[in-house]
C-alpha positions in Angstrom: 57.7 4.5 44.7 53.7 4.7 44.9 51.2 7.8 44.7 48.2 8.4 45.6 45.6 10.7 43.2 42.7 11.7 45.5 39.6 11.8 42.1 36.6 14.5 42.9 34.7 14.3 39.8 31.9 16.9 38.6 28.6 14.4 39.7 29.9 14.6 43.5 32.3 10.5 43.4 35.5 10.8 45.9 38.3 7.8 45.6 41.6 7.0 45.5 43.6 5.7 43.1 46.6 4.3 44.3 49.5 3.9 41.9 52.4 2.4 42.2 55.3 2.8 39.3 57.7 -0.3 40.3 55.0 -3.0 40.0 53.2 -0.8 37.7 49.6 -1.6 38.8 46.8 1.1 40.3 44.9 -0.4 42.9 41.3 1.6 42.7 38.9 2.5 45.3 37.4 -1.2 45.6 40.6 -2.1 46.3 40.8 -3.6 42.4 44.4 -3.7 41.0 44.3 -3.0 37.1 48.0 -2.9 36.1 48.3 0.8 33.8 50.9 2.3 31.5 52.5 6.7 31.9 54.8 7.8 28.5 57.4 9.9 30.9 56.5 14.0 30.4 52.7 13.0 29.2 50.0 14.2 30.8 48.0 10.9 29.6 47.9 7.6 32.2 46.8 4.6 30.8 44.4 1.9 32.7 43.8 -1.5 31.7 41.0 -2.5 32.7 38.4 -5.5 32.2 36.3 -4.0 29.2 39.5 -2.2 27.3 41.6 0.6 28.0 41.0 4.1 29.8 43.2 6.7 29.5 42.9 9.4 31.9 44.1 13.3 30.8 45.6 15.5 32.8 45.5 19.5 32.4 48.9 19.5 34.1 51.8 17.1 35.3 50.7 16.6 39.1 53.9 14.3 40.9 54.0 16.4 44.6 52.2 16.0 47.2 49.6 19.1 46.5 50.0 18.8 43.6 46.3 19.4 41.8 44.8 19.7 38.2 41.7 18.7 36.7 41.4 15.5 34.3 39.0 13.6 32.0 38.3 10.1 30.9 38.1 8.4 27.2 35.0 7.4 29.5 33.4 10.2 29.5 34.0 11.4 33.3 35.9 14.7 34.5 36.4 16.1 37.6 39.5 17.2 39.7 42.2 14.9 41.0 45.3 16.0 43.6 48.6 14.3 44.7 46.9 13.4 48.6 50.2 11.3 49.5 53.8 9.9 47.7 55.3 6.8 49.4 
């Protein structure tokens, strides 16, 4: 299954990330594909980047189209995220 999450950052940037929970990859807005992990029942995604691991922490578990949550990252980014598609 693929879930698309639209991230709206506090700095005004917006981007969609597609998470594939079969291949365990995250496709970033620039097309880069990175491995990620998720612990069932948690509110965190861990994306492996070239510079290490970035954790995305959500205030709520979001898994259905239209659901939204505030988020923050271990890289210091914050904003709101919304599930925009599931395939």
